[in-house]
N, C-alpha and C positions, 0 to 999 in steps of 0.2 A: 816328844815321846820317842822310847826306843822299843825294838823289838826285832824278831828275827822275820825277814821278809817272807811273805808267802808265794807260792808259784802254783802253776795249774797242776801240779802233782802232789800237792797238800793233800793229807788226809784230815778232813774235817767231819764231824758229828753233831746231830742235834743232842740235847740233853737225854733224850731216850733211845737213843742207840740207832738212829736213822742216819742215813750218807747224806752228806753235803756236797752237791755237785755244781759246777758251773752251768747255768742255762745257756750262756753266751759263752763261747770259747774264747778265754784270753788270747789275743793273737798281739802281733807286733814286733818291732826288733829287739825290746829289751827283753833277754833271756836270762835264766840262771841254769847251768847245767843243761841247757837245750830244753827247757820248760818255760813257758811266758810267764812274765810277773803278773800276779793278781792285782787286779785295781779295784776301786769303789765303783768304778763305771761298768762293772761286770754284774750280770744278776746271777743269783745263787737259789737252787731249789732243794728240796730235802725229799729223799726216797726212804721208804722202807720205815717211816716213824711208827711204832707202835702204840703209840700213847693213847691212853682211854680214861676219859672223865665222866664219873657216874655212869659206867657202861655204855656209854657213846663213844666212838672212835673221834679223836681229836688230834690228828696227827700234825707235824710240824710240815709246811709245803714250801716256806722260804725262808730266807735270811737276809737281814738288812744289816749292812755294815755302816759305821762311823768312823770314817777316816781322815775327817777334815783337819784335824791338827796335827798329821804326821809330817807333813813339810816336805816330803819328796813324792814328787809325780813323775808318771809315764804317760807321754802322750797327752799330757794335762790332766789327769786322773789322778786322783791319790792313791799311793799303792796300800795295799793290806799288809798289817803286821800281825803276827800273832798275839799282838797285846791290844789291838783295834778292839773298840767296843762294839758287839754285834748283838741281835736280838732274833731268834727263831719265831715264826708266825705260823698261825693255822690259817685256813682258806679265808676265815672270817676276820684276820687279822688281829686274833687274840695272843698278845706276847706269851712264849712257852719258856723261855729262859735263854741265856747264850749258847753259841755253838761250842764244840769243844775241839780244839786244835790239837792233833796228835802230837806227841813230842818227836820231832824228826831231826834229821842231821841238820844243823844250823850252817845253811851255805852263805847267807849275808845278813849281817845286823846293822840295824840302823839305829843311830845315837842321837 
């Protein structure tokens, strides 16, 4: 799998405009321009999702990333690329769609 490596400063949103943020701060010795490399070991939450279904709020609250086939690890965890499969979920674990990674300056590309 190839793509751009995500770091703690990556701007990520849910498909409805909410903001995706690490619930656990990416830490460790591996950094890109001072920001910790994001890995599948970190949990991600969504804030500010305005999604409504049949007049009932149904916001995205979490994101699950699938980074098993990346082939690059940091501290034993697969790194996250802007091309990794991911899914946003409601509190009831209903899939809401993939997160949107904002185009940013590509610092490191994995091929």
